[in-house]
C-alpha positions as CSV (number, residue, x, y, z in Angstrom):
1,M,8.8,-97.1,-1.4
2,K,9.9,-95.1,-4.5
3,K,6.5,-93.5,-5.0
4,T,6.2,-92.8,-1.3
5,I,9.5,-90.9,-1.2
6,I,8.5,-88.9,-4.3
7,L,5.4,-87.8,-2.4
8,L,7.4,-87.0,0.7
9,S,9.7,-84.7,-1.3
10,T,6.8,-82.3,-1.8
11,V,5.9,-81.9,1.8
12,A,9.2,-80.5,3.2
13,A,8.2,-79.2,6.6
14,L,5.1,-77.3,5.4
15,Y,3.2,-78.1,8.6
16,A,5.7,-77.0,11.3
17,K,4.0,-76.7,14.7
18,V,7.0,-76.6,17.0
19,P,6.9,-74.1,19.9
20,D,7.9,-70.5,19.2
21,T,10.8,-70.9,21.6
22,I,12.3,-73.6,19.4
23,E,11.6,-71.6,16.2
24,K,13.2,-68.5,17.5
25,S,16.3,-70.2,18.9
26,V,16.9,-72.3,15.7
27,K,16.5,-69.3,13.4
28,A,18.8,-67.1,15.5
29,N,21.5,-69.9,15.6
30,E,21.1,-71.2,12.0
31,A,24.0,-69.3,10.4
32,H,26.4,-70.2,13.2
33,I,25.5,-73.9,13.2
34,T,25.7,-74.0,9.4
35,E,29.2,-72.5,9.5
36,I,30.2,-75.1,12.1
37,F,28.9,-77.8,9.8
38,K,30.9,-76.5,6.8
39,T,34.1,-76.1,8.9
40,I,33.9,-79.7,10.1
41,H,33.1,-80.9,6.6
42,K,36.2,-79.1,5.2
43,N,38.4,-80.5,8.0
44,P,37.4,-84.2,8.3
45,E,39.1,-86.6,10.8
46,L,39.1,-90.4,11.0
47,G,38.1,-92.4,14.0
48,F,39.9,-91.8,17.2
49,M,41.7,-88.8,15.5
50,E,38.9,-86.3,15.9
51,S,41.0,-83.9,18.0
52,E,40.1,-80.6,16.1
53,T,36.4,-81.6,15.9
54,S,36.4,-82.3,19.6
55,K,37.9,-78.9,20.3
56,I,35.1,-77.2,18.4
57,V,32.5,-79.2,20.4
58,E,34.1,-78.5,23.7
59,K,34.3,-74.8,23.0
60,E,30.7,-74.6,22.0
61,L,29.4,-76.6,25.0
62,K,31.4,-74.6,27.5
63,A,30.1,-71.3,26.0
64,L,26.6,-72.6,26.6
65,G,27.3,-73.5,30.2
66,Y,27.3,-77.3,29.9
67,K,29.5,-79.3,32.1
68,T,32.0,-81.0,29.7
69,I,34.0,-84.2,30.1
70,T,36.6,-84.6,27.4
71,G,39.2,-87.2,26.2
72,I,36.9,-90.2,26.7
73,A,38.2,-92.9,24.4
74,K,40.8,-90.4,23.2
75,T,38.5,-87.8,21.5
76,G,35.0,-88.3,22.9
77,V,33.2,-85.4,24.5
78,V,30.2,-85.3,26.7
79,G,28.1,-82.3,27.6
80,I,25.8,-82.4,30.7
81,L,23.0,-80.0,31.5
82,K,21.2,-80.6,34.8
83,N,17.9,-78.9,35.2
84,G,16.2,-80.2,38.3
85,K,14.5,-83.6,39.0
86,G,13.4,-85.6,36.0
87,P,14.5,-88.2,33.5
88,V,18.0,-88.5,32.1
89,L,18.0,-88.3,28.3
90,M,21.1,-88.9,26.3
91,F,21.5,-87.8,22.7
92,R,24.4,-89.0,20.6
93,A,26.2,-87.7,17.5
94,D,29.2,-89.4,15.9
95,M,32.1,-87.2,14.7
96,D,34.4,-89.3,12.5
97,A,34.8,-89.2,8.7
98,N,35.6,-91.8,6.0
99,A,38.7,-92.7,4.0
100,V,37.1,-91.5,0.8
101,K,38.2,-88.9,-1.7
102,E,35.6,-86.1,-2.1
103,V,34.3,-85.3,-5.6
104,T,31.3,-83.1,-4.8
105,G,32.8,-79.9,-6.0
106,L,31.3,-78.0,-3.0
107,P,33.0,-74.7,-2.1
108,Y,33.7,-76.2,1.3
109,A,34.7,-79.7,0.0
110,S,37.5,-81.6,1.8
111,T,40.9,-81.7,0.2
112,K,42.5,-83.4,3.2
113,S,44.6,-86.5,3.4
114,V,45.7,-88.0,6.6
115,K,48.3,-90.5,7.7
116,R,47.0,-93.8,9.1
117,E,48.7,-95.7,11.9
118,D,50.5,-97.9,9.4
119,G,52.0,-94.8,7.8
120,S,49.9,-94.8,4.6
121,L,48.3,-91.7,3.3
122,T,44.6,-91.6,2.5
123,P,42.1,-88.9,1.3
124,V,39.4,-88.2,3.9
125,M,35.9,-86.7,3.6
126,H,32.6,-86.7,5.5
127,A,30.7,-89.2,3.3
128,C,28.2,-90.3,5.9
129,G,26.9,-87.0,7.4
130,H,28.7,-87.1,10.8
131,D,29.6,-83.5,10.3
132,A,25.9,-82.7,10.2
133,H,25.2,-84.9,13.2
134,T,27.8,-83.0,15.2
135,A,26.5,-79.6,14.1
136,W,22.9,-80.3,14.7
137,L,23.5,-81.7,18.2
138,L,25.4,-78.5,19.0
139,G,22.3,-76.6,17.7
140,I,20.1,-78.8,20.0
141,A,22.4,-78.0,22.9
142,K,21.7,-74.3,22.5
143,T,18.0,-74.6,22.0
144,M,17.6,-76.8,25.1
145,K,19.6,-74.4,27.2
146,E,17.4,-71.5,26.1
147,M,14.2,-73.6,26.9
148,K,15.2,-74.6,30.5
149,D,12.0,-73.2,31.8
150,K,10.0,-75.7,29.7
151,W,11.6,-79.0,30.9
152,H,13.1,-80.7,33.9
153,G,15.7,-83.5,34.2
154,T,19.2,-84.0,32.9
155,L,20.3,-83.7,29.3
156,V,23.5,-85.7,28.3
157,L,25.0,-84.9,24.8
158,V,27.5,-87.5,23.6
159,F,29.9,-86.7,20.8
160,Q,31.3,-90.1,19.9
161,P,34.4,-91.0,18.0
162,A,35.0,-93.9,15.6
163,E,31.5,-95.0,14.7
164,E,32.8,-96.0,11.2
165,L,35.1,-98.4,13.0
166,I,32.2,-99.8,15.0
167,E,34.3,-99.2,18.0
168,G,33.7,-95.7,19.4
169,A,30.6,-96.3,21.6
170,R,32.0,-99.4,23.3
171,A,35.4,-97.6,23.7
172,M,33.8,-94.7,25.6
173,V,32.1,-97.1,28.0
174,D,35.2,-99.2,28.4
175,D,37.2,-96.0,29.1
176,G,34.9,-95.5,32.2
177,M,32.5,-92.9,30.8
178,Y,30.0,-93.6,33.5
179,D,32.7,-93.6,36.2
180,K,33.9,-90.1,35.1
181,G,30.6,-88.4,35.9
182,V,28.4,-89.1,32.9
183,P,24.9,-89.9,34.2
184,K,23.4,-93.2,33.1
185,P,20.4,-92.4,30.8
186,D,16.8,-93.6,30.9
187,V,16.6,-93.2,27.1
188,L,19.2,-92.9,24.4
189,L,18.5,-91.0,21.1
190,S,20.3,-90.8,17.8
191,M,19.5,-89.3,14.4
192,H,21.4,-90.0,11.1
193,T,21.4,-88.3,7.7
194,A,19.7,-90.1,4.8
195,P,19.8,-89.3,1.1
196,I,16.0,-88.8,1.0
197,P,14.5,-85.3,0.6
198,T,15.1,-82.6,3.1
199,G,11.9,-82.1,5.0
200,T,11.3,-85.8,5.6
201,A,12.3,-88.4,8.3
202,V,12.1,-92.1,8.9
203,L,10.8,-93.3,12.3
204,A,10.0,-97.0,12.3
205,K,9.6,-99.8,14.8
206,G,11.5,-103.0,15.3
207,E,14.7,-104.1,13.5
208,R,16.2,-101.1,11.7
209,M,19.9,-101.8,11.2
210,A,22.0,-105.0,10.9
211,G,24.5,-106.4,13.3
212,T,28.1,-106.2,12.0
213,D,31.6,-107.5,12.5
214,Q,34.9,-106.2,11.2
215,L,37.5,-109.0,10.7
216,D,41.1,-109.0,9.5
217,V,42.3,-112.4,8.1
218,T,46.0,-112.9,7.5
219,F,47.3,-115.7,5.3
220,Y,50.9,-116.8,5.9
221,G,53.1,-118.3,3.2
222,V,56.7,-118.6,2.1
223,G,57.9,-115.6,0.0
224,G,60.4,-115.6,-2.8
225,H,61.3,-114.7,-6.3
226,G,58.4,-114.4,-8.9
227,S,60.5,-116.5,-11.3
228,T,60.6,-119.5,-8.9
229,P,57.1,-119.9,-7.5
230,H,57.8,-123.6,-6.9
231,L,60.1,-122.6,-4.1
232,T,57.4,-120.5,-2.4
233,K,54.0,-120.9,-0.9
234,D,52.0,-118.0,-2.3
235,P,49.7,-116.3,0.2
236,V,48.2,-114.2,-2.6
237,L,46.7,-117.3,-4.2
238,M,45.5,-118.5,-0.8
239,A,43.8,-115.2,-0.2
240,A,42.3,-115.1,-3.7
241,S,40.9,-118.6,-3.2
242,A,39.4,-117.6,0.1
243,I,37.7,-114.5,-1.4
244,V,35.8,-116.8,-3.9
245,Q,35.0,-119.4,-1.3
246,Y,33.7,-116.9,1.2
247,Q,30.8,-116.0,-1.1
248,F,29.5,-119.6,-0.9
249,I,28.8,-119.0,2.8
250,V,26.0,-116.6,2.3
251,S,24.7,-118.2,-0.9
252,R,24.8,-121.8,0.3
253,A,25.1,-121.9,4.1
254,V,22.9,-119.1,5.4
255,D,19.1,-119.6,5.2
256,A,18.0,-118.0,1.9
257,Q,15.2,-116.2,3.8
258,H,17.7,-114.5,6.2
259,A,19.5,-111.3,5.5
260,A,23.3,-111.6,5.6
261,V,26.2,-110.0,3.8
262,L,29.9,-110.9,3.6
263,T,32.1,-108.3,2.0
264,V,35.9,-108.3,1.4
265,G,36.7,-104.7,1.4
266,S,40.5,-104.8,1.2
267,V,43.2,-107.0,-0.2
268,Q,46.7,-106.2,0.9
269,A,49.8,-108.2,-0.1
270,G,53.3,-107.4,-1.3
271,S,54.6,-104.3,-3.1
272,D,56.8,-105.4,-6.0
273,N,55.9,-107.1,-9.4
274,N,58.5,-109.8,-9.1
275,V,58.3,-110.7,-5.4
276,I,56.0,-113.3,-4.0
277,P,55.2,-111.9,-0.5
278,A,55.2,-113.8,2.8
279,T,51.8,-112.6,3.9
280,A,48.4,-111.5,2.5
281,E,45.7,-109.7,4.5
282,L,42.0,-109.5,3.8
283,K,39.7,-107.1,5.6
284,L,36.2,-108.5,5.9
285,N,32.8,-107.0,6.9
286,L,29.8,-109.1,8.0
287,R,26.2,-108.0,8.2
288,W,23.5,-110.0,9.9
289,Y,20.2,-109.9,11.9
290,D,20.3,-113.4,13.4
291,E,23.2,-114.0,15.8
292,K,23.2,-117.7,14.7
293,D,24.0,-116.6,11.1
294,R,26.8,-114.5,12.4
295,D,28.3,-117.5,14.3
296,L,27.8,-119.6,11.2
297,M,29.7,-117.1,9.0
298,V,32.6,-116.7,11.4
299,E,33.0,-120.5,11.8
300,A,32.8,-121.1,8.1
301,I,35.4,-118.4,7.4
302,K,37.8,-120.1,9.8
303,R,37.2,-123.5,8.2
304,I,37.8,-122.2,4.7
305,N,41.0,-120.4,5.9
306,D,42.4,-123.6,7.5
307,S,41.5,-125.8,4.6
308,I,43.3,-123.6,2.2
309,A,46.4,-123.4,4.3
310,Y,46.3,-127.2,4.6
311,A,45.9,-127.6,0.9
312,Y,49.0,-125.5,0.4
313,G,51.0,-127.5,2.8
314,M,51.4,-125.0,5.5
315,P,52.2,-126.2,9.0
316,K,49.5,-125.6,11.7
317,K,51.5,-122.9,13.3
318,K,51.3,-121.0,10.0
319,Y,47.6,-121.3,9.6
320,P,45.7,-118.0,8.9
321,T,44.9,-115.8,11.9
322,M,41.6,-113.9,12.3
323,K,41.4,-110.6,14.3
324,R,38.0,-109.3,15.3
325,K,37.9,-105.5,15.6
326,G,34.7,-103.4,15.7
327,W,31.3,-105.1,16.0
328,A,27.8,-104.2,17.0
329,Y,24.4,-105.9,17.6
330,P,21.4,-105.0,15.3
331,V,19.6,-101.8,16.1
332,I,16.0,-102.6,17.2
333,N,13.7,-99.6,17.9
334,D,11.5,-99.9,20.9
335,P,7.8,-99.7,19.6
336,Q,6.6,-97.6,22.5
337,L,9.4,-95.1,22.0
338,V,8.6,-94.8,18.4
339,E,4.9,-94.1,19.2
340,K,5.9,-91.5,21.7
341,A,8.4,-89.8,19.4
342,R,6.1,-89.6,16.3
343,P,4.1,-86.5,17.4
344,A,7.3,-84.6,18.0
345,L,8.6,-85.3,14.5
346,V,5.2,-84.7,12.9
347,D,5.2,-81.2,14.4
348,V,8.3,-80.5,12.3
349,F,7.8,-82.6,9.1
350,G,4.1,-83.0,8.9
351,E,2.1,-86.3,8.9
352,K,3.2,-87.2,5.4
353,G,6.8,-86.2,6.1
354,V,7.4,-88.9,8.7
355,L,7.8,-92.3,7.1
356,A,6.7,-95.0,9.5
357,E,7.1,-98.0,7.1
358,A,10.6,-98.5,5.7
359,P,12.6,-101.5,4.9
360,R,15.2,-102.5,7.4
361,S,18.8,-101.6,6.4
362,M,21.9,-103.8,6.1
363,G,23.8,-100.7,7.3
364,S,25.0,-100.8,10.9
365,E,25.4,-98.5,14.0
366,D,27.1,-98.8,17.3
367,F,25.5,-95.9,19.3
368,H,23.3,-98.4,21.3
369,H,26.4,-99.9,22.8
370,L,26.6,-96.8,24.9
371,V,23.9,-98.4,27.0
372,F,23.7,-102.0,25.8
373,N,25.7,-103.6,28.6
374,K,25.9,-100.9,31.3
375,T,22.5,-99.4,31.7
376,K,20.1,-101.4,29.6
377,A,18.3,-98.2,28.7
378,K,15.8,-98.0,25.9
379,Y,17.0,-96.4,22.7
380,L,15.7,-94.9,19.5
381,H,17.3,-94.4,16.1
382,M,15.9,-92.1,13.4
383,F,16.8,-91.0,9.9
384,I,16.6,-87.4,8.7
385,G,16.3,-86.5,5.1
386,T,19.3,-84.5,3.9
387,A,19.1,-84.5,0.1
388,D,18.1,-81.4,-1.7
389,P,14.5,-82.2,-2.9
390,K,15.3,-80.9,-6.5
391,V,18.4,-83.1,-6.7
392,F,16.4,-86.0,-5.4
393,A,13.6,-85.5,-7.9
394,K,16.0,-85.2,-10.7
395,A,17.7,-88.5,-9.7
396,Q,14.3,-90.3,-9.6
397,K,13.4,-89.0,-13.1
398,E,16.7,-90.6,-14.3
399,G,15.5,-93.9,-12.8
400,K,17.8,-93.8,-9.7
401,A,16.4,-94.8,-6.3
402,L,18.6,-92.2,-4.6
403,P,20.8,-89.3,-5.8
404,F,23.9,-90.6,-4.0
405,S,24.8,-93.1,-1.3
406,N,26.7,-93.0,2.0
407,H,30.5,-93.7,1.8
408,N,30.7,-92.4,-1.7
409,G,32.8,-89.4,-2.7
410,N,29.7,-87.6,-4.1
411,Y,27.7,-87.7,-0.8
412,V,26.1,-84.3,-0.1
413,V,24.2,-83.1,2.9
414,D,21.8,-80.2,2.2
415,P,22.6,-77.5,4.7
416,A,18.9,-76.6,4.8
417,A,18.3,-79.9,6.6
418,I,20.4,-79.0,9.6
419,P,18.0,-76.5,11.2
420,L,15.1,-78.9,10.6
421,A,17.1,-81.6,12.5
422,V,17.7,-79.1,15.3
423,K,14.0,-78.5,15.5
424,A,13.1,-82.2,15.4
425,G,15.7,-83.1,18.1
426,S,14.8,-80.3,20.4
427,N,11.1,-80.9,20.1
428,L,11.6,-84.6,20.6
429,L,13.6,-83.9,23.8
430,L,10.9,-81.5,25.0
431,H,8.2,-84.2,24.5
432,F,10.2,-86.9,26.3
433,F,11.2,-84.7,29.2
434,N,7.6,-83.8,29.8
435,D,6.2,-87.4,29.4
436,P,6.0,-88.9,32.9
437,K,5.8,-92.4,31.4
438,I,8.9,-92.1,29.3
439,T,11.1,-93.7,31.9
440,E,8.7,-96.5,32.9
441,K,10.2,-100.0,32.7
442,K,8.4,-102.7,30.9
């Protein structure tokens, strides 16, 4: 894998064969789209708070003549371009940022902090490339509008909130997206940044990303003075015991040949040195490919929670509670769609620039929930290389697999990757709109 990526870093779109119409459109719009990317990067917004980003999207889509539907799941925006009879293709970009402090040193770096619903203040940055996703989908919107004489059908562009919460896609559907005039698609497409060299892409079949669950566990105790712990029932100790015991679930209960992860990402309890609090909260994240493993983990977490509460003498009405928040099924790419999509990406990145064999990821996505329950449409997820090839090569010489990783304060998207993504997405849509078999049911 490492040697393959080193090779890929040298090909960087040397074999572009996309239509002149796409080339001219992307070149003419490159500076504008890059500026949008930098503006969104400098002004990140958390899930369901993407109001300013949504305004940018709405303004751009309206200027291009797209029918726009706004305010879906608070901040979601959909642009619709009808162009005669043909398939309905949906392309999705997510818009939300991360609660991470940026340390890139970029001239357009985020210095923003935002207030959460609980009143706490947190630094925010785009540490997963959703700013690039939003910008390149707006670029695709313009190119497809200018190429209306070369395709027929309906193009639906979805700008989704709250992917990081694993809630946004389902929230848009639950808010009646398809009852508000959004056409149901035949195919759903999505592209995501990846810290591999600009000029490369990953397009692979089968299981690509893990299923996930976000769980909040609250332990209840009896608070009191730190000097008299015998008069209390300490929920901090209960939570600490649970954190250790949870790790035995994956290492000793899940089949060793199955991929699963259980992470405690946050511990919240008390505020003073000498006060034992009445509650302690743990924020958990699960990753899995087999739904039986997911059920096993959830059931084991509950048993551990209850056993700890019992051991501490808590009454049943004060046993820990577990709140399930965002969740998603694994992303599984349709093999036929992958085969049909490959020529379009090869046109942009060259044969050696499109990686067809790549390990599945324990990262997760929720975009497919736009169609999972309502339309049962086929879907396809791709990764686009967005790391400066020189930065990538330097990292590999230093023995690093990647120069940086998602959700880290040093995550950087190479602006040069954005016009390539616009070319790739536009060419892919052109191929799919003109393939009479693309909407065939199995």
